[in-house]
N, C-alpha and C positions, 0 to 999 in steps of 0.2 A: 842894329841889324834886324831886318824884317824876316821872321821865320814863320813857316806855315806847316801844318800837318794835315795831309789829305787823308780823310777817314774812309770815304766810300767813293769808288769810281763809278763810271757809267758803262753799262754793257750795251754796246751798239751793235752787237752781232745778232740780236733778236729782232729782226726787221718786223715792224708792225706790232711790237710787243707792248707799247704803251697806249692804253685807251685814252687817258686824260693827262696832259702835261700841264702842271699848275705853275704859275709864275708869280712870285711875290715874296714879301717879307716873312721871315721865319723867326719865331720867338717862343720861349716857354711862357706859360701863363697859368693863372689860377683864378677861379671865380668863387665868390661868396654870395650865397642866396639869403636875402633878408625879407621880412614881411613888407617893410617899406623903408625908403631911404631916410636915414636920420637927419635931423636938422644940423646945420653947421655948429660945431663946438658941443655936440652931444654924441651919443653913441647908441648902439643897439646890439642885440644878439644875432648871430647868424644861424640859419636853419640847416645849412649844409654847405659843403665846399668840395671843389675838385680841381685837380691839375689837368691841363690839356695843352696841346700844341696849337699855337696861333701863328700868323694872322689867317685871314679867310682862305688864301691859296693853300696853306698848309692843312686847314680843316678839310677843304675839298679833297686834297690828295689822300688824307687819312680815311675819309668816308668811302671814297671810290675803292680803295684797297680793301677796306674791311667788308665791302659788299662783294668782293671776289673778283674784281677787275684789276688791271695793272695801272698804276699811277706813278707819275714822276714829278719831281719838284725842282724848279730852277729858282734858287734863292740866294740870299746874302750869306756871307761868312759869319761864323760865330766866334766868340772868344775861346781862348785855350784855358777853359775853366770847367768847374764841375757842372754848371748849368748847361753849358754848350755840349759837353760830353753826354749828359743825360738825354738831351734832345736827339742827338745823333744816334745814341743807342736805341731809343724808341723807334725812330724812323727805320733803322736797320732791322729791328725785330718785326716791324710791320711788313717789311719788304718793299718799301717805297724807293724807287730808283732816283738817283741824283748824285751830284758831287757835293758832298757836305764837308766843308773845310773849317778847321779851327785856326785862328790867327792869334799869336801871342800879343800883338799890339792892339787887340780889340777886347772889349768886354761884352759878353753875351747880353742882349737886351732882355727886358722882362715886362710882362703886362699883368696888371691886377684889375679884375672886373668885379663890380658889385651889382647884383641883379635882384630886382624885387618881384613880388608875387603878382604884380599887375602888368608885367611884361616890359618894364622899363629897366634901364641899366646906365651905369656910368663906368668909366675906365680910366686908368692911369697907365701910360705906356712910355717906352723909352725908344724913340725913333731918331737916333742921332745920325748925322750926316756921314760919319765915318763908316757906320754899318750900312746905311742905305746905298752908299756909293759902290759898295762891293757887289750889289745886284747888277750893276752895269757891266761887270766883267765876268759874270757867272757863266759857267759852261752850259751851252744850249743844245748839246748833242741829242738829248732825249726828244727834242721837238721833231727831229728828223724821222722818228719812228712812232709818232703819236697820231691818233685819230682826230683829236680835238684838243683845245687848250682853254685855259681860264686865266684871267688877270683882273686886278682891281685898279680903280681910278687913283687911289691914294698912294700907290707906288710909282705913279707916273711923275717925271719922265725916266726914273731909274730903271723901269722895266721895259723901256723902249727897244733896247737891243734885242731882247728875247721876243718881244712882240713882232719886230721886223722879221725875225727868223720864222715865226708862225706864218706871216704873210708870204715869205719866200717859199715855204713848204706848201702853201696853198691849203692849209687846214682851217676849219672853222674855229672861231674864237669868241668865247663869251666874256664880256667885260662888265663887271658890276660897277655901275656909276652911282649907286645909291640915290641920294637926293640932289646930286650935283647938277642935274638938268635944269635946276632953278636958275643957275648962272650958266646958260647954255654955251656962251662964247668961250668960257674957261675950259670946257671939255669937248669942244667941237672937233678939234684935231684928233683927240683920242677916240671919239665916237666913230670917226671916219675909218678907223682901223678894225672895227668890230664887225663880226657876223651877226651876233646877237648881243643885246644889251639888257641888263637887269637893273630895274629902278625900284627905289623905295620911296613911296609918297610920304610927305610929312603930314602932320596932323591937320594942317589947314588946307590940304589938297582936296580937289573935287574932281568929278568926272569930266567936266569941261577942260580943266587943266591937264588931266591925263591924256585926253584926246588930242589936245594941242601939242603936248610933248611927243606923243607917238607920231604925229604928222611930221614934226621936226626931225625926229630920229630916222624915220623911213626916208625922208628927203635926203639925208646924208648917206644913204646907201645901206643902212642897217636892214637885215633880212627879217629879224624877229625881235620882239620886245616882250620881256617878262616884267609886268608890274606886280610886285608883291604887295600884299595887303594885310599882313599879320593874320588876325582871326578871319579876315575876309577871303583868304586863300591867295590866288593869283589870277592875273589877266594876261592872256597871250594875244599879241597883235602882229599881223603881217599885212602885206598889201592884198592878200587874197583871203585871209580868214581872221576871225576874232572870236575869242571865247573866254569865259571865266570859269575857274574851278574853285568851288566853295570848300573851305576848310572844315574838317570834322570838329566836333566838340571835344575838347581835351581839358584835363585838370592842369592848369598852368603852374609850372614850378620854376622854370628858368628859360627865358627866350633868347639868352645870349647865344649867338652863333647860328640862330635859326635861318638867317638869310644865306649863310654859307652852306648849310645843309640842303636848303632848297636848290641852290646852284648845283650842288653835288648830285641831287636827284635828277635834275634836268639832264645833266651831262651823262649820268649813268644810263638814262633812257636812250639818249642819242647813241651812245656807244653800243648799246644792245640792239640798235636798229629799230627802235620803236618809233611810232609817229609822234608828233608834237603833243597831241592831246594826252596820249598815254604817258609820255614823259612828264608833262606838267602835273598830271594826277599823281604820279609817283612822287614828284618833287614836293607837292603840297602835303601829301601824306607823311613823307619823311620829316619835313620841317615841323609839322604839327605834333607828331609823336615825340620828336626830340624835345619839345617844350615841356614834356612831362618828366624829363630827366635833368640832372645837374650836369652842365657843360655840354658842348656840342657832341652829339652821339650818332653813331651809325647803327641803328637798330636792325634786327634781322630782316632781310629782304622780303621773305614770305609774309611777315606781319605787315610790312609797309604796303605790299601789293594787295593784301586782303582789305585793308582800310581804303586804299585808293579806289578799289572797284565799287565802293559804295558812295563815292563822292559825287555831288551834283555838278554837272557841266552845263553852263548856259551859253548858247551861241548867239551872236548879235552882229 
């Protein structure tokens, strides 16, 4: 017999109350920071560790809420176990809106990240079909009262129901496709649903390839493209403007989750009514400062703004 326990309902009485609706996989996670990755069949000591809520959609929801705006999460069900309850308790304590359900027939997934001092990382995660498929039937009510939305390529097509609701409500959607543009045909349909796309270049990428990718994305109807570049900051491209925001110098500790924090910063700026340059400057500042902390972090807004105001912007 299939039993469920609904933990948190959705308040749809607060019209316009959600600044950012985040769509994606929800899992508890932990990160271990090391000086460098050990060779196989060897080991090393860790310099620090932290627990956090993953995946990227959940990181975005947490950052937006910690920065003082309202965020919601459309996500998978969790297991009726301690790990699932701990995640729900933390989301509730933060005040993130959503329907978070425990199911006795499921086991809460888990993610382990190992991050090194050079900005690299590897991870082990548990993305089973029985968990992912519950995202397809998740309650999407929060989208009706949202200003904008966020989704990831790696949850597709399980997040398609929620994405279609975003389109139905005619609200802008940021989709993080990371480096999947290298196999453009595989993500072409997903790109066609996005207002903005966030890309992560691989180490062999170059300016010519980025320009070509941007032309492809704009041709598919994308209104704006954020090309992240780690220590290089980010590049923003539309049909009418292009500029790069240079990242500040930081003492790198842990780059895990920096891309999600950058997404959070961009959507925070949009929700506040800022222009795209100001939003990108805030996003780069937030992501860069996060790299000085262990685990994805929402540092104080005023500190992020102060650093963002000193960043160099190059238009082209």
